[in-house]
C-alpha positions in Angstrom: 41.8 148.6 139.1 43.5 145.7 137.2 42.5 146.9 133.8 43.6 150.5 134.4 46.9 149.0 135.7 47.2 147.2 132.4 47.0 150.5 130.5 49.1 152.5 133.0 52.0 150.1 132.9 51.9 149.8 129.1 51.8 153.6 128.3 55.5 154.3 129.0 57.0 151.4 127.0 54.4 151.8 124.2 55.6 155.4 123.8 59.1 154.1 123.3 57.9 151.8 120.5 55.8 154.6 119.0 58.8 156.9 118.9 60.8 154.2 117.0 57.8 153.8 114.6 57.2 157.5 113.9 60.5 159.2 114.7 59.1 161.4 117.5 61.6 163.0 119.9 61.2 162.4 123.6 60.1 166.1 124.0 57.4 165.7 121.4 56.2 162.4 122.8 55.8 164.0 126.2 52.5 165.4 124.8 51.0 162.0 125.4 52.0 162.0 129.0 50.9 165.6 129.3 47.5 164.7 127.9 47.3 161.8 130.4 48.1 164.3 133.2 45.4 166.7 132.1 42.9 163.9 132.0 43.7 163.1 135.6 43.4 166.8 136.6 40.0 167.2 134.9 38.7 163.9 136.4 39.9 164.9 139.8 37.9 168.1 139.7 34.8 166.3 138.6 34.9 163.2 140.9 33.1 164.8 143.9 30.4 166.3 141.6 29.7 163.0 139.8 29.6 161.0 143.1 27.4 163.6 144.7 24.9 163.8 141.8 25.0 160.3 140.3 26.6 158.1 142.8 30.0 156.3 142.9 28.7 153.4 140.9 28.2 155.5 137.8 31.6 157.1 138.3 33.1 153.6 137.9 30.9 152.7 134.9 31.7 156.0 133.2 35.4 155.2 133.8 35.2 151.9 132.0 33.6 153.7 128.9 36.2 156.4 129.0 39.1 153.8 129.3 37.9 151.8 126.3 37.5 155.0 124.2 40.9 156.4 125.2 42.8 153.2 124.4 41.0 152.9 121.1 42.0 156.4 120.1 45.6 155.9 121.2 46.1 152.8 119.1 44.0 153.9 116.1 46.9 154.9 113.9 45.3 158.2 113.3 47.3 161.5 113.2 48.9 162.6 116.4 46.2 165.2 117.0 43.7 162.3 117.4 45.9 159.7 119.1 47.1 162.2 121.8 43.4 162.3 123.0 43.7 158.6 124.0 45.8 159.0 127.1 43.5 162.0 128.1 40.4 159.8 128.2 42.1 156.8 129.6 43.8 158.7 132.4 40.5 160.4 133.3 39.0 157.0 133.6 41.8 155.8 135.8 41.6 158.7 138.1 37.9 158.2 138.7 38.5 154.4 139.2 41.2 154.8 141.7 39.4 157.4 143.8 36.1 155.5 143.6 37.5 152.1 144.5 39.6 153.6 147.4 36.6 155.5 148.8 34.4 152.4 148.4 36.9 150.1 150.2 37.4 152.7 153.0 33.6 152.8 153.6 33.1 149.1 153.3 36.2 147.7 155.1 36.7 150.4 157.7 39.6 149.3 160.0 40.8 146.9 157.3 40.9 149.7 154.7 44.7 150.0 154.5 45.1 146.3 153.7 42.2 146.1 151.3 43.4 149.2 149.3 46.8 147.7 149.1 45.3 144.4 147.9 43.3 146.2 145.2 46.5 147.8 144.0 48.2 144.3 144.1 45.6 143.3 141.5 46.7 146.3 139.4 50.3 145.3 139.7 49.6 141.7 138.7 48.0 143.0 135.5 50.9 145.4 135.2 53.4 142.6 135.1 51.6 141.0 132.2 51.2 144.2 130.2 54.8 145.1 129.2 55.6 141.4 128.5 52.5 141.2 126.3 53.5 144.5 124.6 57.0 143.3 123.9 55.7 139.9 122.6 53.2 141.6 120.3 55.9 144.0 119.0 58.4 141.2 118.4 56.3 138.3 117.2 52.6 139.1 116.8 52.6 141.7 114.1 52.6 144.9 116.2 52.4 146.3 119.7 48.9 147.6 119.2 47.5 144.1 119.4 48.1 143.9 123.2 46.1 147.1 123.8 43.2 145.8 121.6 43.0 142.9 124.0 42.6 145.4 126.8 39.7 147.2 125.1 37.9 143.8 124.7 38.6 143.1 128.4 37.1 146.4 129.5 33.9 145.8 127.6 33.7 142.3 128.9 34.0 143.6 132.5 31.0 145.9 132.1 28.9 143.1 130.6 29.7 140.9 133.6 29.1 143.7 136.1 25.5 144.0 134.9 23.1 146.9 134.9 23.0 147.8 138.6 25.9 149.7 140.2 24.1 150.6 143.4 26.3 148.4 145.6 29.3 150.8 145.1 27.4 153.8 146.6 28.0 152.8 150.3 29.1 155.8 152.2 29.0 158.1 149.2 27.5 161.5 150.1 24.7 162.8 147.9 24.7 166.5 147.2 22.5 169.2 145.8 22.7 172.9 145.1 22.1 173.6 148.8 24.8 171.3 150.2 27.3 173.4 152.2 31.0 173.2 151.3 33.5 172.1 154.0 37.1 173.3 154.3 39.7 170.6 154.0 41.8 170.0 157.2 45.4 171.0 157.0 46.5 167.4 157.6 44.6 166.4 154.4 46.7 168.8 152.3 49.9 167.4 153.8 48.7 163.8 153.0 47.9 165.0 149.5 51.4 166.4 149.1 53.1 163.1 150.0 50.8 161.1 147.7 51.4 163.5 144.8 55.2 163.6 145.1 55.6 159.8 145.5 53.3 159.2 142.5 55.4 161.6 140.4 58.5 159.5 141.2 56.6 156.4 140.2 55.5 158.0 136.9 59.2 158.8 136.1 60.1 155.2 136.4 57.0 153.9 134.5 57.4 156.4 131.6 61.2 156.5 131.2 62.9 153.5 132.8 62.6 151.6 129.4 64.6 154.5 127.9 67.2 154.3 130.7 67.6 150.5 130.1 68.0 151.2 126.3 70.5 154.0 126.6 72.4 152.9 129.6 72.0 149.1 129.5 72.1 148.7 125.7 68.8 146.9 125.3 66.6 147.2 122.2 63.2 148.9 122.3 61.1 145.7 122.5 63.4 144.2 125.2 63.4 147.4 127.2 59.6 147.5 127.1 59.4 143.9 128.4 62.1 144.4 130.9 59.9 147.0 132.7 58.3 143.9 134.2 61.3 143.9 136.6 59.7 147.0 138.3 56.3 145.4 138.2 57.5 142.1 139.8 58.9 144.2 142.6 55.6 146.1 142.9 53.6 142.8 143.0 55.9 141.3 145.7 56.0 144.5 147.7 52.2 144.9 147.7 51.7 141.3 148.7 54.1 141.8 151.6 52.7 145.3 152.3 49.2 144.0 152.8 50.5 141.6 155.4 52.7 144.3 157.0 50.1 147.0 157.5 47.9 144.5 159.5 50.8 144.3 162.0 52.7 147.5 161.9 52.0 151.2 161.7 51.3 152.5 158.2 53.7 155.4 158.6 56.5 153.0 159.4 55.8 150.8 156.4 55.7 153.8 154.1 59.0 155.1 155.5 60.6 151.7 154.9 59.3 151.7 151.3 61.0 155.0 150.6 64.2 153.6 151.9 63.9 150.7 149.4 63.2 153.2 146.6 66.3 155.3 147.4 68.4 152.1 147.3 66.9 150.8 144.1 67.5 154.1 142.4 71.1 154.1 143.5 71.6 150.6 142.1 69.9 151.4 138.8 71.6 154.7 138.3 75.2 153.9 139.2 75.8 150.8 137.0 75.7 150.5 133.2 75.1 146.7 133.4 71.6 145.7 132.1 71.5 142.7 134.5 72.3 144.8 137.6 70.0 147.5 136.4 67.2 145.0 136.3 68.0 144.0 139.9 67.9 147.7 140.8 64.5 148.2 139.1 63.1 145.2 141.0 64.2 147.0 144.3 62.6 150.2 142.9 59.4 148.2 142.4 59.5 147.1 146.1 59.8 150.7 147.1 57.1 151.9 144.8 54.7 149.1 145.7 53.0 150.5 148.8 53.6 154.2 148.2 50.4 154.8 146.3 48.0 152.5 148.2 49.2 153.5 151.6 49.4 157.2 150.5 45.8 156.9 149.4 44.6 155.1 152.5 46.3 157.7 154.8 44.6 160.4 152.7 41.2 158.8 153.2 41.8 158.8 157.0 42.8 162.4 157.0 39.9 163.6 154.8 37.5 164.2 157.7 34.8 162.1 156.1 35.1 163.6 152.6 37.0 160.8 151.0 35.7 161.3 147.4 36.5 165.0 147.5 39.9 164.6 149.0 40.7 161.8 146.5 39.6 164.0 143.6 41.8 166.8 144.7 44.7 164.4 145.1 44.0 163.1 141.6 44.2 166.6 140.2 47.5 167.2 142.0 48.9 163.9 140.7 47.9 165.1 137.2 49.8 168.3 137.7 52.9 166.5 139.0 52.6 164.0 136.2 52.5 166.8 133.7 55.6 168.5 135.1 58.0 166.1 136.6 58.2 163.5 133.8 58.1 166.3 131.3 61.1 167.9 133.0 62.8 164.6 132.9 62.2 164.3 129.2 63.4 167.8 128.5 66.6 167.1 130.5 67.1 163.8 128.7 67.0 165.5 125.3 69.3 168.3 126.5 71.8 166.0 128.4 71.0 162.3 128.8 68.4 160.1 130.4 71.0 159.0 132.9 71.6 162.6 134.2 67.9 163.5 133.9 66.9 160.7 136.4 68.7 162.7 139.2 65.5 164.6 139.7 64.0 161.4 141.2 65.9 161.5 144.6 65.2 165.2 144.9 61.4 164.8 144.6 61.5 161.7 146.9 63.5 163.6 149.5 60.8 166.3 149.7 58.1 163.7 150.1 60.1 162.1 152.9 60.4 165.4 154.8 56.6 165.9 154.5 55.9 162.4 155.7 58.1 162.9 158.8 56.8 166.4 159.6 53.0 165.5 159.5 52.2 161.9 160.1 48.6 160.7 159.9 47.6 158.8 163.1 46.3 155.2 162.5 43.4 155.7 164.9 42.2 159.1 163.6 38.5 159.1 164.3 36.2 159.2 161.2 35.1 162.7 160.4 37.5 164.4 162.7 38.8 167.7 161.4 42.5 168.0 162.1 44.3 171.3 161.8 
């Protein structure tokens, strides 16, 4: 989770640096985020099949291999037709990792699953804080931004060496399937939970991919400084997830998630209204607080609503996130080229408002019995 977080939180600001280096427009560079989204869609469709046939452990190991391959392609310096494949493989790896880890923690931790999934995402946020700072430092002082991602490739390979040959421990609670295994219809509540998770993740992607541009255009920061300044969001994410893990042990998940959306609305308002770089950084920190628990709690409530089919539900959600990631940030990029990044960001509160309505209309009970099919 941490190493994928490193890549995820580096992709947006690295595209800003790549555009400065190659002269790509925002609309052209969206091909990279589109490739990442397609990777997530493909991986989501394959997750349940891989887990059913090979086990969840091999899903995670294949993810490490795909992540290293994808990053290597992205920073290879090859023509765009080659480098654009990098985010595809890396995002496919991340989708499998997130679903696999979430399903594993749900099976292992049971009643403590909400807190443990939030804590695993806290690890990703901690790596995420480091990644744009390292990217900015590499771009400014270490001879090029690609160096920071080469360190990530080395770290992924080191992880698999330390993990060892056996991955059986990750298969707890993972269903095994065959050609004769019957298919089960997803409960209606599962689809509502998927909708909330997909929309809130689309909002997060907008900030991760384009907030560096907003800081540059609106706040007057340079490309390297804007990339490093994305850490303001990630510090908020880290603090929010640390508090969120404590909060979900004491309060209802739905209430915590609702409060997080309130913080996100407030952070967006602060960031969007003012042209001051300093105030914008404060706003992005508040955005980070709001973003922090949306994905982990959205994933944990989806696991509860999945009627015992956590890997399948997570895979469908991953594909949905890929579709949203291909459309919402792409729409923002198109509007930014047509008008401005500032005006384009107005799609964020619209998407978030839809997610809020869905959350309020169909809450997921905290004590939903495992395997219960909810209409």
